[in-house]
C-alpha positions in Angstrom: 267.8 -49.8 54.9 268.1 -51.1 51.4 271.1 -53.4 53.0 268.7 -55.1 55.2 265.7 -55.9 52.5 263.7 -53.2 53.7 260.3 -52.6 51.1 259.8 -49.4 49.9 256.6 -48.2 50.1 254.6 -45.1 49.7 253.1 -45.3 53.1 250.9 -42.2 53.1 248.8 -44.0 50.2 245.7 -46.1 52.2 244.6 -48.2 49.9 241.1 -48.5 48.2 237.9 -50.7 49.5 238.6 -53.1 46.2 242.3 -53.6 47.1 241.4 -54.0 50.8 238.4 -57.0 49.4 241.4 -58.0 47.1 243.5 -58.7 49.3 240.5 -60.5 51.6 239.7 -62.9 49.0 243.7 -63.9 48.4 243.6 -64.5 52.4 240.4 -66.9 51.8 242.0 -68.6 49.7 245.2 -69.5 51.7 243.1 -70.0 54.9 239.3 -71.0 54.0 238.6 -67.6 55.6 238.7 -64.2 56.4 239.2 -64.2 60.1 242.6 -62.4 59.7 244.6 -61.4 63.0 247.5 -59.4 63.7 249.8 -61.6 63.7 249.5 -62.8 60.6 248.8 -59.2 58.7 248.4 -56.3 61.0 247.7 -53.8 58.3 244.6 -56.5 56.8 243.1 -57.1 60.7 243.1 -53.4 60.9 241.3 -52.9 57.9 238.4 -55.6 59.3 238.3 -54.5 63.1 238.1 -50.7 61.4 234.6 -52.0 59.2 233.2 -53.3 62.2 233.8 -50.7 64.6 232.5 -48.2 61.1 229.2 -50.8 60.6 228.5 -49.9 64.4 228.6 -46.8 64.2 231.6 -45.8 66.6 234.3 -44.8 64.1 233.5 -41.7 61.2 233.1 -44.0 58.6 230.3 -45.2 56.7 230.0 -48.3 55.5 227.3 -48.5 52.2 225.1 -51.4 51.4 227.5 -52.2 48.8 230.5 -52.6 51.5 228.6 -54.8 53.5 227.5 -56.9 50.0 231.1 -57.4 49.4 232.4 -57.9 53.0 229.2 -60.2 53.1 230.1 -62.1 50.2 233.6 -63.4 51.6 231.2 -64.0 55.2 232.7 -61.9 56.6 232.3 -62.2 60.8 230.8 -58.8 61.5 230.6 -59.9 65.0 234.1 -60.8 66.2 234.9 -60.4 69.4 238.7 -59.0 70.1 240.8 -60.2 73.1 239.3 -57.2 75.3 235.9 -58.2 74.3 236.5 -62.2 75.2 237.5 -61.2 78.6 234.3 -59.2 79.2 232.0 -61.4 80.9 228.8 -61.1 81.1 226.7 -59.6 84.6 225.4 -63.1 85.4 229.1 -64.4 85.5 229.8 -61.1 87.3 227.2 -62.3 90.0 228.8 -65.6 90.1 232.0 -64.4 90.5 231.2 -61.5 93.5 229.3 -65.4 95.1 232.5 -67.4 94.6 234.3 -64.1 96.4 232.5 -63.8 99.0 232.8 -67.6 100.0 236.1 -67.3 99.9 236.8 -64.2 101.8 233.3 -63.5 103.5 232.6 -60.2 102.0 232.3 -58.5 98.6 235.1 -55.6 99.0 237.4 -56.8 96.1 240.4 -55.2 96.2 242.8 -54.6 92.7 245.6 -57.2 94.6 242.7 -59.8 95.1 241.4 -59.8 91.4 241.9 -57.1 88.9 239.1 -57.7 87.1 236.3 -58.1 89.0 237.5 -55.1 91.2 237.5 -53.5 87.7 234.0 -54.3 87.7 233.0 -53.5 91.0 234.7 -50.1 90.4 232.8 -49.3 87.5 229.1 -50.8 88.7 229.8 -47.8 91.7 230.6 -45.4 89.5 227.9 -46.1 86.8 225.7 -45.9 90.2 227.0 -42.1 91.0 226.3 -41.4 87.4 229.9 -41.0 86.2 230.6 -44.3 85.3 229.7 -45.7 81.2 228.3 -49.2 82.5 224.4 -50.1 82.4 223.3 -49.8 85.9 219.1 -51.0 85.9 217.3 -51.9 89.3 217.9 -55.3 88.8 221.1 -54.9 88.6 221.1 -53.2 92.0 219.1 -55.5 93.6 221.2 -59.0 92.2 224.6 -57.0 93.4 222.3 -55.5 97.2 221.7 -59.3 97.8 225.5 -60.0 97.8 225.9 -56.9 100.2 227.7 -55.1 97.2 228.3 -52.0 99.1 228.3 -49.2 96.6 230.9 -46.1 98.2 234.1 -46.0 97.2 236.0 -49.4 96.6 238.7 -49.9 98.4 242.4 -50.2 96.4 245.4 -51.8 96.5 
């Protein structure tokens, strides 16, 4: 491994928050921002992602006022969207997509083969109405979908 240029380090030793802040400062000096991508620095990008998740309360980690202050001083973007978040569309966008689909196909029974993303949305809405899904299903959403002729039964999977 030495001949290949492998850098030996103790991978079991996690970096401290202070070390990560110093890495972010250095990154900001070099790039002018702290929007670290996985391609630029996987470890630091993961740290940033974990900080956002901790502040949202989606992981078991405490984010103290001091942590928030230290990252805010670097202009840390607490609301940065991941690639998967960017791909998510609002309900209004989904309704527009379904209207366009209906104009083309004459119905709103979207198959996986026709549009994987829109099919997933429809299946998610159906599951949520049955009480087994995770999407927010309100009376207004149901009415909007009903106006399009949305079928609340099981989506066809092809």
